[in-house]
C-alpha atoms as one frame of an Amber mdcrd trajectory, in Angstrom:
protein
  33.052  13.754  -9.465  35.703  13.127 -12.120  34.665  13.244 -15.488  34.022
   9.718 -16.209  30.997   8.070 -14.825  32.970   5.380 -13.244  32.260   5.155
  -9.641  34.413   5.466  -7.230  34.615   2.255  -6.179  35.082   0.131  -9.222
  38.456  -1.826  -9.816  40.483   0.129 -12.404  40.817  -1.826 -16.406  44.537
  -2.992 -16.480  47.034  -1.377 -19.282  46.139  -4.997 -21.176  42.505  -4.664
 -20.269  42.752  -1.510 -22.528  44.440  -2.245 -25.312  42.080  -5.031 -25.895
  38.871  -3.010 -25.483  40.523  -0.230 -27.217  41.072  -2.862 -30.461  37.548
  -4.447 -30.106  35.494  -0.772 -30.103  37.969  -0.141 -33.481  35.127  -3.656
 -34.462  38.911  -5.940 -34.538  37.980  -9.676 -33.892  38.538 -11.173 -30.919
  41.082 -13.439 -33.602  42.588  -9.985 -35.260  42.954  -8.630 -31.582  44.914
 -11.527 -30.229  47.276 -11.344 -33.630  48.269  -7.977 -33.147  48.421  -8.423
 -29.154  50.722 -11.906 -29.882  47.729 -13.229 -27.623  45.540 -16.064 -27.407
  42.139 -15.866 -28.262  41.261 -17.454 -25.467  43.485 -14.952 -23.436  41.548
 -12.152 -25.873  37.956 -13.610 -24.668  39.654 -13.856 -20.459  39.936 -10.379
 -20.614  37.103  -9.573 -22.659  35.339 -11.552 -19.839  37.319  -9.000 -16.819
  36.421  -6.281 -18.391  32.616  -7.515 -18.022  33.213  -8.088 -13.908  34.241
  -4.914 -13.543  32.011  -2.357 -15.642  28.287  -3.650 -17.027  28.814  -4.172
 -20.497  27.255  -6.523 -21.683  27.211  -6.386 -25.473  30.410  -5.020 -27.947
  27.906  -1.477 -28.355  28.336  -1.249 -23.979  31.998  -2.007 -24.343  32.448
   0.674 -27.416  30.857   3.017 -25.074  32.608   2.039 -22.277  36.298   2.359
 -24.221  35.867   6.310 -24.468  34.349   6.923 -20.850  38.084   4.973 -19.734
  39.986   6.445 -22.304  41.378   3.247 -23.409  44.624   2.445 -24.847  45.083
   3.489 -27.924  46.588   0.263 -30.086  49.445   0.274 -31.109  50.690  -0.727
 -34.673  48.317  -0.165 -38.379  44.878   0.727 -38.973  42.692  -2.316 -39.518
  42.092  -2.177 -43.271  39.261  -0.947 -44.485
């Protein structure tokens, strides 16, 4: 079995979904993710809804865990200020 816990039949996340997931895992808000990626807040919500449809991730904690197991695309740009 592969290193990930994802079942063989589960659909793969798109590159953009992995980017959004990585930013959310960093602790960014939907608005901050939208600004970083140059998309609308509504689009961020759509990507998260698609991720949750493909994987079981009802909470942000689940999304953070998912980002680690899915090798989410590393965010581009600067890291958030502390």
